[in-house]
N, C-alpha and C positions, 0 to 999 in steps of 0.2 A: 428337556427339551431346549434346544439353542438356534439361534439364526444367525447367518452370516449375510452381510450386505457387502457386496464388491463395490469399491466405489474409488478405484485408484487409476480409471482409465483417463485418458487424455480430454475426451471429448472435443476433438478438434472440429469435427462438422458443424458444432452449435457455435462456435465462436465467441468471442468476448473475453474478458479478463476473469470473470467469474467462474470458477469450475462449474461443470455441468450438474451435479448433484445438487448444489446450492441455487440455480436458476428458480426464481419464483413461479410457482404454479399454484393459481388461485390463492396467491397470499401466502404460501409456506412454500419453502426451499423444498425441490422436486424429492430429495432424500427422507425430509420428514413425514411425507404422505407414507411411505414404508414403515418406516420405523413406529409412528403412530399405531398402524393397524398390526405389526409384527409383535409389539409390546404386549398386545392383548392376548397374544397366544402363549408367548414365550416368559413375559417380562421384561422389562427394560434391561436388568441385570446380566439378562442371557443372550443380549444381542450383542455382535461382534462386528465392527464398520472395519474393513480393510481399505486403507487410503493410502495417498502419496503426496497429497496438497495439504501444507500446514493450516491455510484458512477453513478447508473443511474440518479438519481434526479440532480447530479452535471451536468451531461453531457446535461440532458434537460435544464436546466437554462443557459447553455453556449452556446449552437447549438440553440435553441428555447426559447429566454426569456420571449416570450408573453403567453406562454403555462401554464395552471393552473395545479398544481400539489396537488395531494391528498394523504395522508400518510396512508398506510395500516398497522396498528401496529398488526395485527393478520393474516398474510400471510397462516398459515396453516390451516385457514378453508376454503380455497379454492377460486376460482374465483367468483362464486355467490356472497359470503358474501364480496368480495373485491369490488363488484360494489357498495356495500352500502356506501362506504367512499366517493363517488362522490356525494351522495345524495343532499347534502347542496348546490352544485356547478351549479346544474342541474334546468335549466329554464322551458324547455318545451319537445319539443322532440330531439332526440340525435340518433347519429350512436353509434354502440357499437362493437369493436372489441377486437383482442388479440393482444398483443405486437410479440409473436412468430409466427404468420401467416404471409405469404407473399401473396399478391394480385396482378394479373397484371393489367395494365391499362386499357384492356379492360373489366376487371372484375367489375373496379370501376365505368368505364364509363356507364356501364348497370344497375347500381344501380335505382329503382324506389323509391324515398322517399316521395310517396304520403300518404300513412297510416300508424303510426306506429303500433307497436308490429309485427312485421314481423320479419321472419328469411330469410336469404336467403341461398339458398340452391343449391346443384349441382348434376348431375349425375356422375359427376368424383371424384374419391377420390385416393390418391397416396397409403393410406395403410388403407384396408378396417378392418382389425381386430383393430387398434386402433380408428377409427371414430366413431363421433356419427352419428347416423341414424336418420331419421324423417319418420313417417308413415302419409300420408295425407289422407284426405276426401274431396273433393270439395276444397274451398279455404282456409281450416283450416290445421293446423297440428293438428293430433289427440294423437301422443305419439313421445318421443324424449329421446334418450338414447344408449348408446355404446353396450349394449346388444340384441337389438330387432333383432329378427328373421325376422319377416315379415315388411320390410319398402321398401319406395319408392325413398328417396333422401338421400344425405350426409348434414350434418349441415356444412357449411364452417368458422364457427366463425365470421362471420358478421351480426348483427342485426340492426333493426331500432326500436328504442322504445320511450317511454314516461315514466312520472313519475309513470304510472300505476303499473310498474314493482316493484317498491319497498315495496308497503304492502305485496307482495309474499315473499319478501326476508327476509323482518322482520319476517313473521309469521314462516318460515322455521327454521330462525337462531335462534327461541325460542325453536323450537322443538328436533333439533339436532345440533351437533358442525360442522360437515362439511357440507357447501351449496354449492353445484356445480351451474353452470348455466344451466346445462341440468335438474336439479330438478327444478329450477325456472321456466324455460320455460314447463316443464314438467307439473307444475301445473296451469301454464296459458292454456296449450293444452287442459288439461281436461275440463277446462270450455269455450271452444272454444274462446279463447282470443289472438290466436298466429295464424296469417296467414304466409304464404310463398310467395317467388318469385324465379322462377328456373334462375340460372346462368349458362350461358355458360364459361365463362371466366376462366383462369388458376387461381388456389389457390392452397397453400400448407400449413399444419401445421407442424412447424418445431419443432421436440422433439430431435433429434439426429442430429450429424454430417453428416452423409449420406443424411439425408433431406436437410440439408444446402446445400449442394454439389447440389443436383437435382435442386434447387431453383435457384442456381447461374449457372448451366448448362442452365435453360430456359432461365434467362437474356441474357447469351451470344448468345444464339442461334436466340434470337429475337431483337436482336441489329441491323440487316442488315436492309436496307431501299430498297423499290421498286426500285430505280433508281440506284441501285448498280451495275455495270458493272461485268463482270464475272472475273475479277483480283480481284475485292474489295471482291466479294463474296466467293472465293474460296482461296485467299492468304492473302489480306490485312486486312480482318476481325479477321482472324484467329489471327494476329499479335496484332492489335489493341486492341482487348478485352481481351487480356493478360497484355497489358500496361494502360488501362484505370482504373481499379481498383486501380492501384497505385496514380495516379493522383487525384482522387475524393476526394474532400474536401482539396486539395492541390493547385489547379489552377482553375481559373474561364474559361469557353468555349472561351470566344471572347481574354481572354489573349492567350490561348495556339494556337488560330488562329494566332494570330501577331508572336508569337515566331516560329512558323513552317514556315511562310511566311519568316521571317528573315533568318532562316535556309535554305530556300531554295537559297538564295544568294550564299553559300559555293559550291553546285556542279555547278553553273552557272560559277563561276570565273575557277573552275578546268577545264570546258569546253572550258572556252575562251583560257587557257594556253595548250591546247591539251591532257590533263590527262583526257582522255574520259573513260576510265575503272573506275576510282575511281568516276567521276562526276555520271556516269549511276547507280553505286552501291549506291550513297546516294540520287540519285534522288526518286530510288525506295524504299530506306529505309523511306525517307519522306512522301512518297506517303502512304505508309502502316500506319504510324502514323497520316495521315491526317484524319482519321475517329474516333480519341479520342475527338476531341473538341465536335463534334456531338453527341458522345456516352454519354460525360459527361452531356451535355445539355437534352438528354432524360431521363437519370437515375435520375437526380437532379431535373427535370422538369422545366429548365431554358431556353428552348427553346425561341429563339425571332426572329422577322423578320430582326432585325438588323443582328443578329448573321448570320442569314441564307445568307443576303446579302452582308456582310463584307466577309464571308468565300468564298462565289463564285468569288466577285471581286478580292481578293488576288489570287485565285487560278489561275484566268486570267494573271494577272501579273508575277505570278511566273512561268506559263509556257511560256509564251513569251520571258522571260528572257533567261530561259534554253534554248529555242530553239534558239534565237537569238546568243547565246554566243556559241552554238554547231557550228556554221557557222564560226565564227570569225578564225579559224586557217585556213579556204580554201577561205579566203575574195579575193583573187588573182584569183579564178576561176569564170568565167561567170556562170558556170553550180551551184555553190552555190549562188549565188545571184539570180539566177532562181528559185531555190530550196527553200531558205529563203523566199522568197515573197509568193512562192505557199503553204509553211509549214505554215508560219504565218497567212496568209489568210484563209487557211483551218482550222486550231485549233480552231480560234476565230468564224469563220461562223459556225461550226459544234455545238458550245455551243450555238450561239445565235438562231440557225433555231430551235435547240431542243425544247429551251425556247418558242420560239414563236408558233411551232406547236404542241408542248406536245409529239412529235413522239422522239424516242431516239435509234440510232442504237447500238446495244450490241458490234458489232464488232470493234468499233473504240470510246469508251467512254474515258474519261480521265484518268481512271487505266490504259486502253491498251495502251494510247498512251505512259505514263510516263513508262510501262513495256517495250516497244518498245525501248524506249531511253537505258536503261538498257541492252538491248540485243545489241543494236549498239556498246555501251560502251565495251561489250565483244568482239563483233567482231572486234572491232579496234585495240584488241592485234595484230591479224592476220594482218590487213593491215587498217592503219587511215581512208584511204578512205570511208571505209565501214561504218562509221559513217555518213557521208555524205550521204550515199546512204540510209541508214537506216531513216533519217530525211526526204528524198525526197520521201520515201515509206510512211512515217506517213502523208505528206502533201496530196499524191494522194489519200491515203485511206480516209482521212478526205473529201476531196472533194467529192468522191463517197458518204461518209456519208451525206453529205449536199443534195445530189440529193436525196439519199433514203428518208430524211426527208419531201423534197418537194413532191416526189411523193406519198410518204405514207400519208401526208397530203391532196394531191389532192383528192386521192381516198376516206379518210374520208368525205371530204366536200361533195363529189359527193353523196355518199350513204346518207348523212344527208340530202341531198335536196330532195333526191328520196323519201325517209321516210317522210319527211315532205309533198312532193305534195301529197302521198297516204293518 
């Protein structure tokens, strides 16, 4: 299996000196998003990029040294003719796509690469006037083009092909100067040589800066996780998704995890010396940045079990240190010693039981606990003892969360057994 990315266009509508495939999209050049996703299917060494710009070639050689490059000396003859320059590198079946298209992860994961000469089509399109439309009949595409009035779906710019496509390109290139992919696939469609698969995932053809902005908005809105608590969802993600594009390509996720954990020592020291306000503010700031490592991993497809375990483990260390240090200024009080035991046990057990049961009370997730630390720091400006009361409150609510987990799990187990008995 191979993949061909056509990246030899001029991109005149986008403007600027930078080639369109190198325009940054959420911290990564546009073409990198496609390469990162396709190499998981075919491997980096089986990706071919057809280019005409030296800056693009230099970027590929530096960033993805195993990719094969094919130079297009006639980019003015359009994208159909551009594919012809990859012919000598093609062995059999290959995925074909464009460097200026963005495809979501679920779009890519839904591709069926069973039989070649297939177009991946969609009911959705961002710009109907500019989109290439397809008319279908049964399993075949019967017509394809931008000017179709009667059509069923939109061409997404993703195809699954084999070497049978090249005779069509060669024939058309002898007949006309401009050879578009829609012309090539149109010729195949007339002979019922082109099938299709309907895809539900998000995609967008990026020709203008506004479309680039739409793609970035989609990425930002889809970086949240199902396990995000309310503070992460409505506050922290808004901050982290602004910072993450600045960090992508500059730091690895696990390295950032370690750095943020070390940074967590600073508010702990401030807490230990009674500077609750500054310690609380820094605690919430670090909590807001805590999502950046995971966001980088998801965007660059470098997620790993090690990274997840490391992140979760270091979070427990950081939380325990912050909570412990926040009680140190009150160490002479019996109330503080009881509250410390209650809080440390509660915050550890809430995480542990959530992991074991799969239940997760939204009212006391980690992001909520750390926001409460900041609130306690602010209240300490009125009276320092309010910090102790806040930590005690966190401990009590955490134990309520533990009880909630156990109760929810017991109900789930009872329902499962009843269904099994039926």
